[in-house]
C-alpha positions in Angstrom: 0.4 -0.1 0.1 0.9 3.8 -0.7 2.4 5.6 2.4 0.1 7.5 4.5 -0.2 11.4 3.6 -2.0 12.9 6.5 -3.6 15.4 3.8 -5.1 12.4 1.5 -5.9 8.8 1.4 -6.1 7.1 -2.0 -5.8 3.6 -2.4 -6.4 1.6 -5.5 -8.9 -0.8 -6.4 -6.9 -3.8 -5.9 -5.8 -2.1 -2.0 -9.7 -1.4 -1.2 -10.8 -5.2 -2.5 -7.8 -6.1 0.2 -9.1 -4.2 2.9 -12.6 -5.2 2.2 -11.7 -8.9 2.0 -9.4 -8.9 5.4 -12.4 -6.8 6.9 -14.8 -9.4 5.9 -12.8 -11.9 7.6 -13.2 -13.5 4.1 -10.1 -16.4 3.9 -10.7 -18.4 0.8 -12.0 -17.4 -3.0 -11.0 -14.8 -5.8 -12.6 -11.5 -5.0 -13.3 -8.5 -7.3 -14.4 -5.0 -6.0 -18.4 -4.4 -7.0 -19.7 -1.1 -7.6 -23.3 -0.1 -8.0 -24.2 3.0 -9.1 -27.6 5.2 -9.4 -28.4 7.1 -12.1 -31.1 9.7 -11.9 -32.2 12.7 -14.9 -31.7 16.5 -13.5 -32.4 19.8 -14.3 -28.6 21.7 -14.6 -27.6 25.1 -14.2 -24.8 26.2 -16.7 -22.2 29.0 -15.4 -24.3 29.6 -12.3 -26.6 31.4 -14.6 -30.3 30.2 -13.1 -31.9 31.3 -16.2 -30.2 28.8 -18.0 -30.8 25.3 -17.6 -30.1 21.8 -19.4 -31.3 18.2 -18.7 -28.2 16.1 -17.5 -27.7 12.8 -15.7 -26.6 12.7 -12.6 -24.6 9.2 -11.3 -23.8 8.2 -8.3 -21.9 5.3 -6.2 -24.6 3.5 -4.0 -23.3 0.5 -2.5 -19.5 -0.7 -2.6 -19.1 -4.6 -2.2 -17.2 -7.7 -3.1 -18.0 -10.3 -5.4 -16.7 -13.7 -6.0 -15.2 -14.8 -9.3 -14.4 -18.3 -10.0 -11.4 -18.2 -12.8 -8.3 -15.7 -12.4 -9.1 -12.3 -13.6 -6.6 -9.3 -13.7 -8.4 -7.3 -10.9 -9.3 -10.3 -8.4 -7.6 -10.8 -5.3 -7.2 -14.3 -4.4 -8.2 -14.4 -0.2 -6.3 -17.3 0.8 -2.9 -15.2 0.1 -4.2 -11.5 1.3 -6.1 -12.7 4.3 -4.7 -16.1 5.4 -5.9 -18.0 8.4 -4.1 -17.9 11.3 -2.2 -20.7 12.7 -3.1 -21.1 16.2 -1.3 -23.4 17.1 -2.7 -26.2 19.6 -5.5 -23.6 19.8 -7.0 -25.0 16.9 -8.3 -28.4 18.3 -9.7 -26.7 21.5 -11.6 -24.4 19.1 -12.5 -27.6 16.9 -14.0 -29.4 19.8 -16.3 -26.7 20.7 -18.1 -26.3 17.1 
């Protein structure tokens, strides 16, 4: 990931995908970033001239998430590589017994 800048926090699509995989505790599979867009027609004013309007389209990002893919893809992140299951050593057996 890029160095932290106190004024701006820009991340690549890959970095965002990795962060979501880790935040959602996903440990297997190939994942890509998924964005859901919403569009809406609006009347826009040109150059702050309230008398002049024109039809326009407004597009916004409505949701951000992950989508699992089943084949290698240039934008896919392998969860097993970027967020492997932590080895708990002798605690693994105790946790299995509790399940």
